[in-house]
DRENLO-146270 format. One line per 8 residues: number of its first residue (from 1); their letters; for each residue x, y, z of N, C-alpha, C, O. Coordinates in pm, whole numbers, plus 50000, padded with zeros to 5 digits. Layout:
REM residues N
NUM) A) X Y Z X Y Z X Y Z X Y Z ~ ...
***
This chain:
REM residues 262
1) MDTRRSEL) 51866 52210 49294 51797 52121 49231 51740 52034 49326 51799 51994 49427 ~ 51594 51996 49284 51512 51872 49373 51587 51746 49362 51633 51697 49259 ~ 51592 51703 49480 51653 51585 49478 51619 51465 49441 51698 51381 49398 ~ 51496 51451 49456 51367 51343 49387 51405 51365 49239 51438 51266 49173 ~ 51402 51500 49175 51406 51528 49031 51521 51496 48986 51534 51438 48878 ~ 51621 51530 49065 51761 51486 49015 51819 51322 48993 51900 51267 48919 ~ 51723 51279 49108 51752 51108 49117 51694 51045 49007 51754 50956 48947 ~ 51561 51091 48967 51444 51044 48833 51542 51090 48734 51561 50996 48658
9) GQFLQALR) 51621 51201 48696 51693 51222 48591 51803 51102 48564 51809 51025 48468 ~ 51870 51109 48653 51982 51016 48660 51950 50882 48664 52031 50803 48614 ~ 51839 50835 48719 51788 50705 48692 51739 50651 48551 51751 50539 48502 ~ 51677 50776 48495 51654 50744 48346 51775 50727 48253 51792 50631 48178 ~ 51852 50824 48265 51981 50799 48188 52068 50699 48203 52143 50662 48112 ~ 52066 50636 48341 52134 50506 48375 52057 50392 48281 52124 50309 48221 ~ 51914 50395 48274 51841 50283 48237 51870 50283 48066 51909 50188 47998 ~ 51835 50423 48021 51906 50467 47880 52004 50382 47844 51984 50278 47781
17) QRSAPAAF) 52103 50420 47880 52230 50407 47859 52285 50268 47844 52370 50243 47759 ~ 52232 50168 47933 52224 50047 47931 52136 49969 47846 52148 49846 47842 ~ 52050 50032 47780 51968 49935 47682 52007 49955 47517 52015 50050 47439 ~ 52020 49845 47515 52103 49792 47391 52007 49846 47274 51898 49789 47276 ~ 52022 49949 47162 51937 49982 47078 51902 49899 46973 51813 49930 46893 ~ 51966 49793 46966 51901 49679 46888 51805 49599 46931 51751 49538 46839 ~ 51755 49570 47063 51659 49536 47106 51563 49612 47098 51451 49563 47114 ~ 51578 49762 47067 51455 49805 47056 51428 49869 46908 51360 49969 46884
25) GFPAGNRR) 51497 49786 46813 51480 49824 46675 51562 49910 46608 51549 49938 46489 ~ 51637 49949 46674 51746 50073 46638 51866 49983 46601 51888 49875 46655 ~ 51960 50054 46478 52080 49984 46437 52183 50036 46534 52200 50157 46549 ~ 52243 49956 46590 52367 49997 46686 52463 50082 46623 52482 50197 46664 ~ 52534 50026 46514 52611 50097 46425 52755 50154 46504 52766 50117 46621 ~ 52859 50237 46450 52987 50255 46507 52974 50400 46499 53084 50453 46519 ~ 52877 50485 46476 52851 50624 46494 52804 50701 46617 52790 50822 46639 ~ 52781 50570 46707 52686 50633 46842 52811 50703 46925 52925 50660 46908
33) RTQGLRRE) 52794 50775 46986 52909 50879 47056 52899 50808 47222 53000 50797 47292 ~ 52779 50769 47262 52757 50702 47383 52706 50564 47395 52648 50521 47296 ~ 52717 50485 47499 52630 50343 47467 52498 50347 47527 52481 50411 47631 ~ 52411 50289 47476 52301 50290 47462 52178 50375 47401 52212 50453 47313 ~ 52063 50373 47427 51986 50451 47329 52002 50615 47366 52036 50662 47474 ~ 51969 50681 47254 51989 50815 47272 51864 50883 47313 51760 50819 47296 ~ 51859 50984 47357 51767 51062 47432 51615 51052 47330 51502 51022 47368 ~ 51669 51092 47171 51560 51097 47108 51501 50995 47065 51403 51012 46992
41) EVAQLAGI) 51546 50862 47099 51499 50737 47067 51426 50704 47158 51331 50630 47134 ~ 51450 50750 47289 51346 50696 47403 51228 50803 47396 51118 50766 47439 ~ 51239 50918 47352 51141 50997 47322 51047 50962 47214 50924 50963 47228 ~ 51101 50935 47121 51043 50851 47010 50976 50733 47045 50871 50713 46983 ~ 51006 50654 47123 50919 50497 47158 50818 50530 47258 50713 50466 47271 ~ 50857 50649 47341 50763 50679 47449 50645 50773 47377 50534 50758 47430 ~ 50648 50862 47273 50576 50930 47240 50574 51077 47310 50465 51121 47348 ~ 50652 51126 47322 50698 51248 47397 50799 51326 47309 50870 51268 47227
49) SPTWYTWI) 50802 51443 47326 50884 51531 47248 51034 51513 47293 51055 51519 47414 ~ 51126 51494 47219 51259 51496 47268 51316 51613 47360 51404 51588 47443 ~ 51270 51728 47345 51291 51868 47455 51245 51815 47576 51317 51824 47676 ~ 51094 51740 47584 51026 51707 47724 51132 51601 47798 51177 51598 47912 ~ 51150 51516 47680 51245 51408 47762 51359 51466 47834 51386 51434 47949 ~ 51433 51560 47758 51581 51596 47801 51545 51677 47905 51649 51723 47954 ~ 51441 51719 47966 51425 51835 48068 51373 51747 48155 51335 51813 48251 ~ 51347 51610 48176 51302 51518 48256 51410 51444 48309 51405 51392 48421
57) EQGREINI) 51538 51433 48209 51664 51400 48248 51769 51464 48333 51841 51417 48421 ~ 51754 51603 48273 51790 51714 48364 51770 51757 48483 51834 51838 48551 ~ 51638 51673 48513 51580 51716 48660 51497 51854 48683 51488 51897 48798 ~ 51439 51923 48579 51376 52023 48574 51253 52010 48631 51188 51906 48635 ~ 51223 52110 48674 51066 52139 48775 50982 52147 48670 50949 52261 48639 ~ 50933 52047 48600 50809 52017 48500 50705 51924 48584 50740 51847 48673 ~ 50571 51944 48542 50487 51847 48546 50493 51703 48472 50477 51692 48351 ~ 50514 51614 48541 50519 51468 48434 50408 51385 48515 50416 51349 48632
65) SSAVLDRL) 50291 51359 48416 50210 51297 48418 50247 51144 48437 50349 51093 48391 ~ 50131 51066 48527 50135 50934 48536 50123 50872 48411 50166 50757 48400 ~ 50067 50936 48304 50044 50822 48200 50204 50852 48099 50239 50761 48024 ~ 50275 50960 48104 50415 50974 48063 50475 50896 48132 50529 50808 48065 ~ 50494 50887 48264 50576 50772 48317 50541 50619 48287 50625 50530 48271 ~ 50399 50605 48282 50373 50472 48237 50425 50456 48105 50484 50348 48095 ~ 50425 50537 47981 50486 50530 47882 50636 50480 47898 50668 50365 47868 ~ 50723 50572 47948 50866 50532 47974 50881 50394 48047 50968 50312 48019
73) AQTLQLNR) 50807 50381 48123 50820 50237 48213 50805 50129 48103 50878 50030 48098 ~ 50708 50154 48018 50678 50024 47910 50802 50037 47823 50869 49936 47804 ~ 50842 50159 47765 50939 50192 47666 51071 50122 47696 51134 50064 47608 ~ 51118 50129 47847 51257 50106 47906 51232 49940 47920 51329 49867 47897 ~ 51128 49890 47951 51072 49722 47972 51128 49736 48105 51239 49686 48125 ~ 51055 49811 48220 51118 49825 48356 51059 49697 48402 50967 49635 48349 ~ 51136 49662 48525 51073 49557 48618 50995 49611 48694 50965 49729 48674 ~ 50940 49537 48806 50839 49597 48908 50907 49675 49011 50838 49759 49068
81) SERAYLFE) 51028 49663 49046 51078 49747 49131 51139 49877 49055 51147 49985 49114 ~ 51174 49864 48945 51234 49986 48867 51103 50066 48850 51102 50187 48873 ~ 51016 50013 48819 50866 50106 48789 50845 50166 48897 50823 50287 48883 ~ 50844 50117 49024 50791 50147 49123 50880 50266 49192 50831 50355 49261 ~ 51037 50249 49155 51122 50363 49177 51069 50470 49116 51025 50567 49178 ~ 51070 50455 48974 51033 50537 48912 50929 50606 48931 50949 50727 48922 ~ 50815 50574 48957 50688 50643 49018 50717 50720 49144 50665 50830 49163 ~ 50793 50669 49226 50831 50726 49369 50899 50851 49351 50865 50944 49425
89) MAGRRDPQ) 51010 50872 49247 51104 50951 49238 50999 51071 49177 51002 51185 49225 ~ 50915 51038 49078 50849 51148 49017 50755 51188 49153 50723 51306 49138 ~ 50712 51147 49250 50613 51161 49318 50470 51145 49261 50391 51236 49285 ~ 50432 51048 49194 50311 50993 49105 50270 50877 49150 50354 50809 49208 ~ 50146 50831 49137 50076 50715 49206 50067 50651 49063 50013 50710 48970 ~ 50126 50525 49050 50149 50410 48915 50000 50385 48932 49938 50349 49032 ~ 49949 50418 48783 49792 50338 48751 49781 50212 48772 49672 50161 48799 ~ 49910 50133 48762 49895 49998 48751 49919 49960 48892 49936 49839 48910
97) SAQTEEDS) 49922 50036 48995 49940 49997 49134 49837 49888 49192 49867 49784 49251 ~ 49675 49946 49152 49566 49901 49202 49570 49730 49142 49518 49641 49210 ~ 49637 49702 49010 49631 49566 48941 49756 49473 48998 49761 49351 48991 ~ 49846 49551 49051 49975 49470 49076 49958 49452 49277 50012 49358 49334 ~ 49894 49534 49337 49902 49504 49460 49754 49434 49501 49665 49495 49559 ~ 49749 49324 49466 49627 49256 49498 49645 49170 49620 49748 49109 49651 ~ 49531 49173 49685 49561 49117 49824 49533 48959 49820 49433 48903 49865 ~ 49637 48905 49762 49671 48768 49765 49788 48790 49885 49872 48875 49913
105) VPTALVAM) 49737 48648 49947 49819 48608 50063 49925 48495 50019 49879 48393 49968 ~ 50056 48507 50034 50155 48377 50001 50120 48300 50092 50095 48334 50208 ~ 50116 48158 50035 50071 48041 50125 50169 48004 50207 50145 47912 50285 ~ 50281 48060 50207 50377 48029 50361 50320 48121 50426 50264 48071 50524 ~ 50306 48233 50422 50276 48317 50531 50148 48236 50609 50152 48193 50724 ~ 50033 48228 50512 49938 48168 50564 49967 48080 50671 49932 48107 50785 ~ 50022 47988 50644 50089 47860 50702 50148 47881 50811 50123 47816 50912 ~ 50263 48006 50803 50300 48042 50969 50223 48050 51060 50245 48001 51171
113) LADISIPA) 50105 48122 51025 49998 48161 51111 50007 48076 51223 50036 48110 51338 ~ 49974 47935 51174 49935 47823 51286 50039 47815 51363 50011 47801 51482 ~ 50181 47820 51330 50290 47790 51425 50318 47927 51499 50432 47930 51546 ~ 50245 48041 51521 50249 48148 51593 50158 48108 51705 50046 48060 51689 ~ 50208 48128 51805 50133 48088 51931 50059 48209 52007 49987 48181 52103 ~ 50072 48324 51973 49996 48442 51993 49910 48485 51893 49937 48446 51779 ~ 49792 48572 51910 49726 48609 51836 49768 48675 51714 49823 48782 51739 ~ 49762 48651 51609 49819 48711 51468 49716 48706 51371 49624 48626 51387
121) YIMGSYWD) 49720 48791 51259 49649 48792 51154 49690 48893 51044 49757 48991 51077 ~ 49658 48876 50927 49703 48950 50822 49568 49031 50778 49451 48991 50774 ~ 49623 49159 50747 49532 49246 50697 49551 49305 50558 49662 49354 50534 ~ 49452 49307 50456 49492 49342 50310 49486 49495 50299 49488 49564 50401 ~ 49478 49554 50167 49511 49703 50142 49396 49806 50225 49411 49921 50266 ~ 49286 49722 50229 49174 49833 50288 49107 49739 50418 48987 49710 50424 ~ 49205 49700 50516 49204 49625 50655 49099 49538 50645 49014 49536 50734 ~ 49090 49450 50531 49022 49330 50542 49122 49243 50617 49244 49246 50604
129) LLAWNAPA) 49046 49161 50702 49135 49026 50768 49150 48920 50674 49058 48842 50652 ~ 49281 48909 50606 49252 48761 50482 49291 48683 50566 49245 48576 50525 ~ 49368 48652 50694 49361 48509 50757 49414 48557 50889 49474 48663 50907 ~ 49383 48457 50988 49439 48452 51095 49432 48329 51187 49369 48229 51151 ~ 49488 48333 51292 49521 48199 51369 49377 48180 51511 49289 48253 51557 ~ 49420 48052 51533 49336 48047 51672 49335 48130 51753 49231 48188 51782 ~ 49445 48158 51807 49429 48273 51925 49384 48386 51896 49323 48451 51982 ~ 49405 48438 51755 49305 48567 51739 49183 48538 51744 49106 48617 51799
137) AKLFTGWL) 49132 48412 51684 48993 48396 51701 48912 48399 51833 48792 48423 51847 ~ 49011 48368 51933 48991 48339 52084 48958 48481 52144 48871 48515 52224 ~ 49052 48550 52083 49066 48691 52136 48952 48799 52077 48895 48881 52150 ~ 48930 48789 51954 48806 48860 51904 48706 48775 51905 48676 48738 51791 ~ 48638 48727 51996 48543 48621 52019 48402 48683 51972 48394 48797 52018 ~ 48307 48655 51911 48200 48696 51854 48226 48764 51729 48131 48831 51687 ~ 48332 48762 51659 48394 48817 51542 48498 48723 51468 48457 48694 51356 ~ 48587 48684 51490 48664 48600 51416 48637 48459 51432 48673 48363 51364
145) DRKQPASA) 48550 48467 51561 48542 48288 51579 48429 48266 51554 48382 48176 51623 ~ 48337 48328 51457 48194 48313 51357 48269 48248 51226 48357 48292 51152 ~ 48197 48127 51230 48183 48089 51064 48072 48162 50965 47949 48159 50978 ~ 48135 48217 50882 48093 48325 50780 48049 48206 50703 48090 48092 50721 ~ 47925 48260 50580 47901 48211 50439 48036 48247 50332 48093 48356 50333 ~ 48064 48152 50258 48155 48173 50151 48124 48301 50082 48219 48370 50046 ~ 48013 48337 50063 47975 48444 50004 47983 48580 50078 47964 48686 50018 ~ 48010 48575 50206 48033 48696 50282 48128 48783 50254 48223 48757 50180
153) PLPNLLRF) 48105 48909 50322 48229 49004 50305 48354 48940 50403 48332 48870 50502 ~ 48457 48970 50365 48572 48909 50459 48591 49081 50591 48584 49204 50584 ~ 48617 48965 50704 48590 49065 50814 48694 49173 50816 48814 49148 50803 ~ 48638 49309 50835 48691 49432 50844 48733 49493 50968 48648 49499 51058 ~ 48853 49540 50990 48887 49583 51113 48807 49738 51122 48752 49764 51229 ~ 48803 49816 51036 48731 49938 51016 48579 49907 51061 48531 49985 51142 ~ 48503 49806 51018 48377 49788 51025 48383 49730 51178 48290 49771 51248 ~ 48475 49644 51241 48456 49612 51339 48452 49731 51474 48374 49734 51569
161) VFLLPQSR) 48532 49795 51452 48563 49923 51553 48464 50004 51527 48419 50054 51631 ~ 48396 50049 51400 48316 50170 51422 48154 50077 51368 48053 50144 51386 ~ 48140 49983 51329 47989 49921 51294 47939 49812 51409 47824 49775 51429 ~ 48056 49771 51477 47990 49677 51576 48009 49729 51692 48118 49771 51729 ~ 47868 49731 51785 47863 49787 51928 47937 49704 52030 47958 49750 52142 ~ 47974 49588 51996 48025 49518 52099 48189 49572 52106 48259 49544 52203 ~ 48237 49648 52000 48376 49693 52000 48406 49771 52105 48510 49759 52171 ~ 48284 49886 52136 48312 50020 52216 48320 49917 52349 48394 49968 52434
169) QFVVDWET) 48278 49818 52383 48304 49766 52534 48474 49684 52537 48561 49681 52624 ~ 48467 49628 52410 48597 49527 52393 48711 49648 52388 48787 49643 52485 ~ 48735 49743 52307 48838 49809 52299 48846 49920 52414 48756 50002 52428 ~ 48969 49917 52503 48956 50001 52611 49000 50128 52559 49104 50147 52496 ~ 48913 50215 52590 48937 50387 52577 48903 50371 52403 48981 50385 52308 ~ 48791 50346 52403 48741 50291 52267 48774 50473 52172 48841 50487 52069 ~ 48739 50529 52212 48745 50695 52148 48859 50726 52123 48864 50785 52015 ~ 48984 50713 52185 49098 50725 52125 49188 50673 52052 49271 50726 51979
177) RARRIAAE) 49154 50506 52089 49188 50407 51957 49117 50413 51835 49178 50373 51736 ~ 48966 50466 51816 48883 50502 51715 48959 50607 51611 48986 50586 51493 ~ 48982 50720 51683 49030 50827 51648 49183 50801 51575 49190 50834 51456 ~ 49258 50766 51614 49368 50696 51590 49381 50584 51471 49483 50570 51403 ~ 49272 50514 51458 49245 50395 51376 49222 50471 51247 49269 50429 51141 ~ 49148 50585 51253 49099 50642 51132 49227 50719 51074 49253 50724 50954 ~ 49290 50768 51159 49420 50880 51109 49524 50759 51052 49597 50797 50960 ~ 49538 50635 51090 49636 50561 51037 49583 50502 50910 49647 50463 50812
185) FRADCRNR) 49460 50501 50929 49370 50423 50775 49439 50508 50654 49511 50472 50561 ~ 49377 50667 50703 49410 50740 50585 49550 50765 50534 49567 50787 50414 ~ 49670 50762 50635 49796 50756 50582 49814 50639 50503 49869 50655 50394 ~ 49768 50491 50548 49808 50406 50503 49724 50387 50322 49759 50325 50222 ~ 49644 50446 50342 49579 50494 50181 49601 50587 50123 49530 50617 50026 ~ 49699 50659 50160 49708 50795 50107 49742 50785 49940 49737 50887 49872 ~ 49778 50656 49882 49832 50630 49742 49732 50576 49663 49745 50546 49545 ~ 49589 50560 49760 49483 50514 49698 49362 50551 49691 49264 50488 49650
193) LEDPALQR) 49372 50687 49742 49234 50751 49764 49132 50807 49635 49037 50885 49638 ~ 49187 50742 49534 49080 50774 49420 49010 50644 49379 48907 50643 49312 ~ 49069 50537 49423 49034 50388 49397 48875 50364 49471 48849 50366 49591 ~ 48778 50340 49350 48648 50312 49390 48607 50234 49494 48513 50269 49564 ~ 48682 50105 49517 48648 50037 49612 48706 50100 49755 48645 50080 49861 ~ 48807 50164 49751 48812 50270 49891 48711 50373 49927 48671 50400 50040 ~ 48675 50426 49812 48568 50538 49837 48468 50490 49862 48396 50565 49927 ~ 48407 50354 49832 48283 50304 49862 48301 50225 50021 48199 50197 50084
201) LIEELSQA) 48419 50197 50070 48443 50189 50172 48390 50315 50298 48315 50309 50396 ~ 48457 50401 50249 48462 50544 50333 48320 50601 50330 48270 50666 50422 ~ 48265 50572 50220 48109 50638 50222 48048 50506 50322 47989 50543 50424 ~ 48055 50406 50306 47978 50322 50394 47979 50354 50542 47889 50377 50622 ~ 48107 50347 50551 48170 50380 50696 48126 50503 50772 48093 50510 50890 ~ 48135 50620 50659 48073 50772 50713 47900 50785 50735 47838 50855 50815 ~ 47848 50687 50631 47727 50709 50649 47654 50646 50779 47560 50695 50842 ~ 47731 50508 50806 47673 50419 50909 47711 50490 51051 47637 50502 51148
209) SPDFARYW) 47850 50535 51035 47897 50560 51171 47936 50718 51165 48016 50751 51078 ~ 47880 50827 51259 47888 50959 51275 48053 50981 51332 48130 51072 51302 ~ 48075 50874 51416 48200 50876 51494 48310 50885 51351 48381 50986 51345 ~ 48320 50798 51259 48383 50768 51172 48389 50910 51083 48488 50978 51056 ~ 48267 50927 51052 48249 51048 50955 48320 51173 51036 48375 51257 50965 ~ 48324 51191 51163 48352 51291 51216 48548 51317 51210 48617 51418 51195 ~ 48580 51178 51230 48722 51163 51267 48774 51166 51084 48888 51207 51064 ~ 48723 51141 51008 48769 51103 50860 48769 51263 50834 48855 51313 50763
217) KQHDVLER) 48662 51344 50900 48670 51453 50809 48798 51605 50892 48819 51721 50857 ~ 48852 51521 51006 48954 51593 51067 49080 51593 50986 49167 51679 51001 ~ 49089 51478 50887 49202 51463 50802 49344 51482 50904 49437 51560 50889 ~ 49323 51385 51004 49434 51332 51080 49498 51230 50988 49438 51152 50913 ~ 49657 51244 51009 49742 51137 50959 49829 51095 51041 49888 51179 51109 ~ 49859 50965 51055 49942 50893 51159 49967 50787 51096 49884 50713 51043 ~ 50117 50770 51101 50190 50631 51072 50090 50505 51162 50024 50533 51262 ~ 50097 50383 51110 50072 50277 51186 50140 50249 51293 50246 50211 51242
225) QGGQRAFN) 50153 50242 51389 50248 50208 51504 50210 50101 51596 50090 50073 51595 ~ 50303 50019 51694 50283 49935 51761 50246 50030 51892 50210 50148 51895 ~ 50274 49917 52020 50269 49983 52118 50140 49879 52235 50103 49764 52209 ~ 50103 49949 52341 50024 49879 52434 49865 49882 52356 49811 49966 52283 ~ 49827 49764 52403 49683 49752 52325 49621 49651 52437 49667 49543 52474 ~ 49497 49720 52481 49413 49681 52640 49274 49632 52566 49228 49699 52473 ~ 49216 49524 52609 49089 49467 52557 49022 49434 52714 49090 49422 52816 ~ 48868 49424 52707 48787 49403 52801 48727 49292 52709 48636 49299 52627
233) HPKRGLIN) 48812 49181 52749 48741 49039 52673 48609 48971 52760 48638 48937 52874 ~ 48504 48953 52728 48391 48879 52793 48423 48757 52856 48341 48720 52940 ~ 48522 48684 52837 48563 48581 52941 48655 48631 53027 48630 48641 53147 ~ 48770 48667 52974 48886 48661 53054 48925 48809 53097 49043 48832 53127 ~ 48831 48908 53102 48840 49023 53141 48937 49141 53099 48926 49171 52981 ~ 49034 49218 53176 49097 49320 53119 49228 49233 53088 49285 49173 53180 ~ 49276 49227 52951 49408 49193 52901 49478 49289 52832 49420 49378 52769 ~ 49607 49279 52841 49710 49386 52749 49810 49284 52674 49866 49177 52700
241) YQQVTLRP) 49803 49370 52573 49896 49315 52450 50008 49397 52416 49999 49506 52472 ~ 50130 49383 52332 50199 49450 52275 50205 49427 52152 50268 49330 52111 ~ 50135 49520 52061 50115 49501 51920 50248 49546 51831 50311 49650 51849 ~ 50277 49451 51738 50360 49489 51627 50319 49457 51494 50255 49357 51461 ~ 50360 49554 51416 50299 49518 51281 50403 49503 51189 50493 49587 51196 ~ 50414 49396 51084 50501 49361 50987 50479 49392 50851 50361 49422 50830 ~ 50541 49394 50763 50503 49403 50610 50590 49321 50514 50703 49356 50480 ~ 50530 49207 50472 50613 49111 50359 50681 49214 50241 50627 49286 50157
249) EEQAQLKL) 50822 49190 50271 50845 49235 50145 50821 49233 49988 50848 49319 49904 ~ 50769 49122 49977 50695 49106 49839 50591 49141 49816 50546 49125 49702 ~ 50512 49202 49918 50362 49259 49909 50369 49351 50040 50342 49320 50156 ~ 50404 49449 49998 50434 49569 50108 50285 49619 50155 50267 49671 50265 ~ 50173 49596 50054 50038 49652 50093 49984 49549 50193 49881 49590 50245 ~ 50023 49424 50237 49980 49342 50362 50031 49387 50490 50117 49474 50497 ~ 49985 49333 50584 50048 49374 50706 50006 49245 50792 49897 49191 50777 ~ 50086 49208 50866 50112 49077 50982 50129 49152 51106 50222 49225 51142
257) VLLKPS) 50006 49114 51170 49980 49197 51309 50011 49076 51426 49948 48971 51438 ~ 50105 49114 51493 50111 49037 51605 50081 49096 51749 50110 49209 51788 ~ 50017 48997 51820 49970 49078 51977 50014 48993 52069 49947 48891 52087 ~ 50141 49016 52152 50224 48971 52234 50175 48996 52372 50197 49115 52398 ~ 50115 48931 52480 50083 48923 52574 50177 48993 52666 50297 48971 52652 ~ 50130 49081 52766 50231 49207 52818 50164 49216 52963 50205 49298 53045
***
């Protein structure tokens, strides 16, 4: 039996058994052989057949849609972590993920940037730069140190690398880094490929940059990694950094990128 399907079934069974029937409108009574809701009751509340729900708990290889998982999550009144776990074990994308994973940066995290003495910035779901500190602005001169109107779009790392001519001189070994960035972005967005905002960004980059279009069509997938980064700064010349990327536990779609001089 598939491990994830088995875990999904056991997870649902545990949730069901610790759900008080009275809280869902069912009489508790003394005739219940087991604690919690019956399978038939969960199926009734979720609007699916008892047989289908039984198969899910048994870990059978059946096609469970995101809509069914959504109804089960609502029926069993799952919290955010439980809901994410449910969809992960089922191998499905949560239709509410785009609503719950908003690129709002915790105030405390933004405040921490000012206390960091090395270049640091926070990236969102589509690699928009949501906040950065003064050392980062000095490093990315001509990009992050420019004041933009409030109505202007946020700086975006992909637009910087592929659409701004200065990046080809600024980023050492631009072609290798650009190819890897495209592959890392594909991996990072693997659960949001249907999102209209992401599709618009990919279309924009593909039309404006033949290089991005070529790399994107290669379907390379690489997890985002740290390591050495080298830049040809217009004032400071060749400078090297060690890059580290951290993700806040409460908003894992955000990335805190740190560049330590090396």
